[in-house]
Each structure stands twice: as C-alpha cells, then as structure tokens.
N, C-alpha and C positions, 0 to 999 in steps of 0.2 A: 434770121438766126444770127447773122454777123452782128447786127445791131444789139441783139440781146446778149451775145457773148461779150461784146465790147463793154456793155454796161455792167455785166456781172464780174468780169475780170478787172474792169476799171475801178470798181469800188474796193476790190481786194488790194489793188496797188495803192489806192489812196489810203486804205486801212493801214497798210505798212508805213506809208509816209507819215500819217498821224502818230503812229507808235514811235517812229524815228525821233519825233520831238520829245519823247519821254527820256531819250538817251540811248546809248549804244547797247547797254545791257538788256533792256526790254526788247529791242529790235533783234538782237542775237538770240534771246530766249524764244521769241516767236519763230525765228528762222529754223531753230532746231525742230519745231513741230511740223514744218512743211512736209518732210518726207512721209510722215505718218498720216497727215491730211491727204496727201497724194495717194497713199495706200487705200484709204477709204474711197476716194474718188475713182481709183482704178477698178475696184470691185464694182462700184455702182455703174461705171461706164461699160464694163464687161457685161453686166446684166442687162444694161440698156441696149447694147448692141444686139443681144439675143432677143430682147423684146421687139425691137424694131425689125429685125430680120424675119422672125417667125410670123409676126402679125402682117407685115407687108407682103410676104409670100402667100399667106392665106388670102389676103385681099386680092392679090394678083391672080389667084386661082379661083376667085369667086366665092370663097368660103367665109361669108360674112359672120355667121353665127359662131364659127370656130374662133374667128378673130376676137369676138366679144369674150368668149370663155378664156382665151389666152391672156387678154387684158387683165381680167380679175386675178387669174392665177399668178402672173408674174409680179403684179404689184404687192400681193400679200407675201410671196416668197422673198422678194427683194427687201421689203421692210424688215423681215425677220432676220435675214442674213446680215444686213448692215447693223441691226441692233446687237446681234451676238458679237460682231467684230468690234463695235464701239465698247462693249463691256470688257473684252479682252485687253484692248488698248488702255482702258482706264486702270485696270488692275496691274498691268505690267509697265506702267509709265516710267517709274524710277530706273529700273535696270536698262530699259531701252534708251532713254535719253542719256544715261551715263555712258553707254556704249558708243553713242554718237559723238561723244566728246564734250557734253554739257558740263560746265563747272557747278560747284555747290550753289553759287549765287543764282545761276541760270535755272537750276532745278527748283529752287524756291519760287522764282517767278513763274516757271512753267506750271507748277502745281496749282496755282490759283487760276490760271488761264485755261488749262486743259479740260476741265470739267465742262464749262459752258461751250468750249470749242467743239467737244465731241457731240454734245447735244445739237449744236448748229449743223454739224456734219451729217448727223442722222436725219434731221429735218430736210437738209439740202438734198440728200440721197433720195428720200421718198418723193420730194418735189421733182427731181430729175426723172424718176420712173414715170411720173405723170406726163412730163415733157416728152419722154420717149414714146408713150402711147399716142400723144397728139401727133408726133412726127410720123409714126407708122401709118396714121390715117390721113397724112398729107397736110396737116395743119401746123405750119411753122409760125404762124402769126401770134397765136395765143402764148406759146412758150416765150417768143421773143418779147412780147409786151410784158409778160410777168417778170422776165429777167430784168427788164428796165425798171419796172415798178419796185421790185425787191431791192435792187441796187440803190434806187433813190432813197428808200426808207432807211437803208443801212448808212448811206452817206449822211443823212440828216441826223441820225442817232449817234454816229461815231464820235463827233467832237463832244456831244453832250454827255455820253456815258464814259468816255476816256478822260476828259478834262474837267467835266462838271460845268455848272452854271451858277452864278451868284455865290451864295454861301456853301453850296454843295460842292465838295472837292472832286467828285467823279470816282470812277472805279479803276483808273489806270489801264494796265494791259488787259484785264478781264472784261473791261467795258467794250472793247472791240468785238469780243466773242458774243456778248449778250446782245449787242446791236444786230449781229448776224442772226441770232436765234429769233428775234422779234421779226426781222425782215422775212426770213424763210417761213415762219409760222403764218405770217400775213398772206404770203403767196399761196400757201396750201389751203387756207380758208377760201380763197377765190377759186383755185383750180378744181378742187374735188367736186363742188356742186356743178361745175361746167361739164366735167367728165360724165357725170350721171345723166345730165340733160341730153348730152350728145349721144347717149345710148351706145357707148363703146365698151361697157362692162356687162358681162353675163353673170347670171345667178344660178342657172340650172346646168346640169351635166358637167360640173367642175371636176369631180373625182375621176370619171372615165377619161376626161380630157387630160388630166394630170398624168394618168398612166400612159396615154397615147403620146403625149408631147414631152415626157421627161427625157427620153433618150435624145431626140433632136435638139431640145433646148440645152441639155448638158453638152451635146456635140458642138454647139456654137458658143455657149456661155463659158464652158471650161477653158478652151484655148483663148477665147477673147479675154477672160479674166487673167489668165497667165500673162497674156500680152500686155494687158493694162497694169499688172503688178510689177512688170519689169521697170517701168520708169520710177515708181516710188522706191523700189529696191536700189536702183542705180542712184537715186537722189540721196538715200541714206549713205551709200558708199561715198558719194561725191561730197556730202557735208562733212563726213569723217575726214576726207582728204583735205578739204578747205580749212577745217578746224586746226590743222597743223600750222597754218599761216597766221592764226590769232583771231581774237574776237572781232576786230574791225573787219577783217576779210570775210568772216562768217556773216556779219551784218550786211555787208555789201553784196555777198552772194545771195542772201535772202531777198534783197530788193531786186537783184537781177533775175531771180526765179520768178518773181511777180511780174516783172516787166516782160519776161519771155512769154508767159501765158497770154498777156495782153497783146503783145505784138503778133501772136499767132491767132488772132481772133478769126480771120477769114479761114484759116486751116481748120480750126476747131468747129466753126460753123459748118464747114463742108463735111467733116467727119460725122457730124450729127444729121445733116440733111441729105447728103449723098447716098448713104447706105439704104435707106428706105426706097429711094428711087431706083437704085441698082437692084434691090431685092424684088421689086415689081417686074423689072425687065427680066431678071433671072427666072422668076415664076412664069413669065410669058415666053421665055426662050429667045428674047430679042438681044443677041450678042452684038449686033451692029450698033445699036443704040448704046450699049454698055461701053464699047470702045470709044464712041464719040464723046460720051460723058466724061470718061477718064482723061481724054486728051484736053478737053476744055478745062477740067479741074486742074490738071497739071500746069497748063499755061497760066491760068489765073493765079495759082499759088506761087509759082517761081517768079513771075513778073511782079506781083504785089510785094512779096517779101523782099526781093532785091531792092526795089524802090524804097520801101520803108527802112530797110536795113541801112542803106546808104544815107538817107536823111538822118536817121538816128545816130549813125557813126559820126557824121559831121557836127551834129548838135550835142554830142555826148557830154561835154563839160557842163553845159547849162541844164540839161535834163537831169544829170546826176546830182548836181547841187540842189536843184529844186526838190527832188525826192528825198534826198538824204538829210539836208539841213545840218550837216556836219562835214567840215572840210576833209577830214581823213577818210570817212566813209565815201564821200562824194568822189574823191580821186580814184579810189579803188573801183567804184561803180562805173565811172567814166571809162576806165580801162577795159572792163568787162564788156560794156556796151559796144565799144569800137570793134571788138573781134567777134562777139557772139551774134549781134543782130543781123549782120549780112549773111551769116551762115544758116539762118533759119529758112532761107529759100529752099535749100535741099533737105533740111530737116522736115519742113512742111510737106515736101514731095513724099518722103518716107512715111509720114503719118497718113497721108491720103491712101497710099498703097496698102498699108496695114488695115485701115478701116474698110477699104473695098474688099479686101480678101475675106473678111468675115461675112460680108453680104453676098459674095459670089461663090460660096461653098469651098473656100480654101482656108479654113480656120487654122489648120496646123501650119501651113506655109506663112500665114500672117504672124503666128506666134513665133515661129523661127526667125522671121525677119525682124520682129520687135526685139528678140533676144540678141540677134547679131548687131543691130543698131547700137545697143547699149553696152554689151559686154565684149564685143569684138572691135567696134569702131570708137565708141565714145569714152568709156572709162579707161581703157589702156592709154589713149592719147591724153586724157586729163591727167592721169597719174604721172606719165612720163614728162609731160609739160611742166607740172609742178616741181618735179625733181630737178629739171634742167634749168627752169627760169622763174621759179616762184610764182607769184600771182599772174604776171604777164605770160609766162610759159603755160600756166593752167588755162588761161583764156584762149591762147593760140591752139592748145591741144583740144579743147572743147569744140572750137570752131572746125578744126580739121576732122574731128570725129563726126560732126554733123554733115560735113560735105561727103565723106566716104559713105555714110549711111544712105544718103539720098541717091547716090549713083548706084549703090548695090541694090536698093529697093526697086528702082525703076527697071534695072536689068532683070531682076527676078520677075516682076510683073510681066514684062515683054515675053519672057521664056514661058511662064505659066499660061498666059493668054494664047500664045502660039500652040502650046501642047493641047489646050482645051479645044481650040477651034479645029485642030488637026484630028482630034478623036471623034468629032461629031459627024 
C-alpha cells in the first residue's frame, strides 16, 4: 500500500509541477480547488473506513456471505453519494471559490478545469471503494499495483494533454484533469472484473442486509465522514488565510499541500491497511494484538517521518526550485518545507490514532480527536503565526499545531485503551 500511495500521490505532485510551468496564475487556480477535492476525498475515505470495518468484522466472525452482501451494498451507496456531492460542487463553484479568495482571473481558469476534475474525483472515489473492498479481504497487493499503474498512465498523459505535442497546442490546465480521468477509468476497467471473479460481491438478500446493516454502517461512516470532512474544511479556512499573503504564497501553499500528502505516504498506507487488521482482531477479541500493532505503527510513523522531515528540510532549496520552476514560488515553498516536513512525525501519529479509533469501536472519540487537531491545535496556531510573522510565522504556527495534535492524540489513545481494558 505504501508503494501504491507513493505512486498515486507522486503523480499528483508531478501534476502540480507541470502546471507550475504554465505560470503562477494556473498553479494558484489549481491550488484553490484542493480544499474541495479534499472534501470529496474525505467523504470517500469515511465511507471506505466503514466498508473496511464492517466487512473485516464480518470476516473475523466467520460471516462470509454477509461480507459479500455488504460489499455490493456499500459500493452502490458510495457511488451514488459521491455523485450527488460532485453535482452540488459543480453547481456552486463560483460562490465557493470566490469565498476562498479566488480572483476573477482565477475563476476563469478554474471554470475550465473544474468539470473534468470533478469527473476524475468521482471515478477515483468509485475506484477507492473497490480498493477498500480488497483491503477488507486482506488483499493489499491489487490496490497497490493499480495505484502504480494509474499513476504511470497519468504521468505519461500529463505533458501530452497539458502542453501538447507537435502542432497540437494541448489543453493547458484542464489537460491535467483529463489525464486523471483516463487513468482512473483505466484502473476501473481492470478492477471490477477482478472483484467479480474473486466472489466478493453478493446478489441475493441485499434489501434485508441493508436494513440490518444501515445502523452500524451509519454509526461508523457518520463519525468517520465528519472526521474526514474536518481536514478539507480546515484546508478551506487555511487557503483563505494564506490568500491574504498574495497569489505567490497561495501557489507555494498548493505545492506544499501536494508535498505533504506525498511525504505522508507511509501514514496513509497504514491508515488504509491497519484498520482491517485491527477490525479482525476486534471481531476476535484479541486486544493484546491490537496494542502490539499500535505500538509498531507508532514507532514506524514517528521514526520514518522524522528522518524524512530532516532530510527534506536540509534539501529544501533544491527541492522547492525543482518543483516550482519559479524563484519567487520556490523561495516561499522552501520556507514551508523547512518547518512543516519535520512536524509531520506527530501529525502522522495523530492520523494513525484517528484511523484506529474507527476500527476499534471508538468513532465518536476519533471524530472529536480529528476536530481538536484542526480547530484547537492547527488553525489557531496557523492564524496567529500569520498575524505575527507573515509566511514564516504561518509555517511555524502550522508546525506547532501538528506537534500539539500528535501529543494530544496519543494521550487520548492511551486513556481510551486503558478504560476499554479496565471494563473487560
């Protein structure tokens, strides 16, 4: 999963690097769309958490037929929910982006990009639900391979559709979105026949199963989606804060956001692969194994992110200029990298705790932790830092917020685990 996540997020970062070659305005326009793209991803991840948790619990309890029925139900429901969300975001695009601080020039650029980008987001969400079904059944290899394949397709198409070839001038900013549409559609054409052959989807008894599972599914998916919606909401507020510092700062912040998700590849891989494992242990009542898994995950996340953060901080000027292709954007991006990347060690710890909480029957605690991370720790520090020290203060504030969130999350996990074991 780490390899797959690296490939998937890597192409998104390269995507932005290609767009940076079009100029500051197109990169800033794309950066304004990130919070809404994260909103769609938040909904799909919340649904994916519920898919993996319910199916892995059913498998852990030996209920194979029920797991098949759940697989069919959640794939259909997930596709419809994301489709409705995409429609709303298309209709409301102008007032939303204007509220985020987009200029008239940016709104024109966004309008041509947003349609294909929303289509790509819907295809990516449906593909992600298929990946969640694979992970619930213990198969992380197929999702990982397909993430690599779709990323390679996207990377090959990006320069052709953005810049063109020969006499064809290319599509510019929308070309990046169309490359993603083709890549995700190709992945879906491979995945769905494999799911049917694996016999992970059920056809009979779906309506009774829907009535039986609606409440537990909503009990997991509801808090999980709220938890996952907090980051895009925070991202919207963050981009509104950053926009006060100018278009160059917005462009640098957009690249930093892409770099953040790529640098957290191990954490994201664990948030996808660890919950099904924890869910099976939960279904079997093996709390000792759950504690061991959490310790290993915490050590791996903190150790890896600290090492990567320090290396990136030291090489920040070269990395930033390589990605930005513009001295002004590069200088701002280098400043952000120096402070933000090392702080992801404890941000990753917080993400692991939130992800585990949904698998272990603590969805409300996970939701509260996600809310506290963003609205108690991160955004206040970001805002105060910007007021005091401009872009540098903003970077320091964001890093401090990540550190506080990690410490708070691990403390909450230790208290909750102690209370759970004490009540057994």
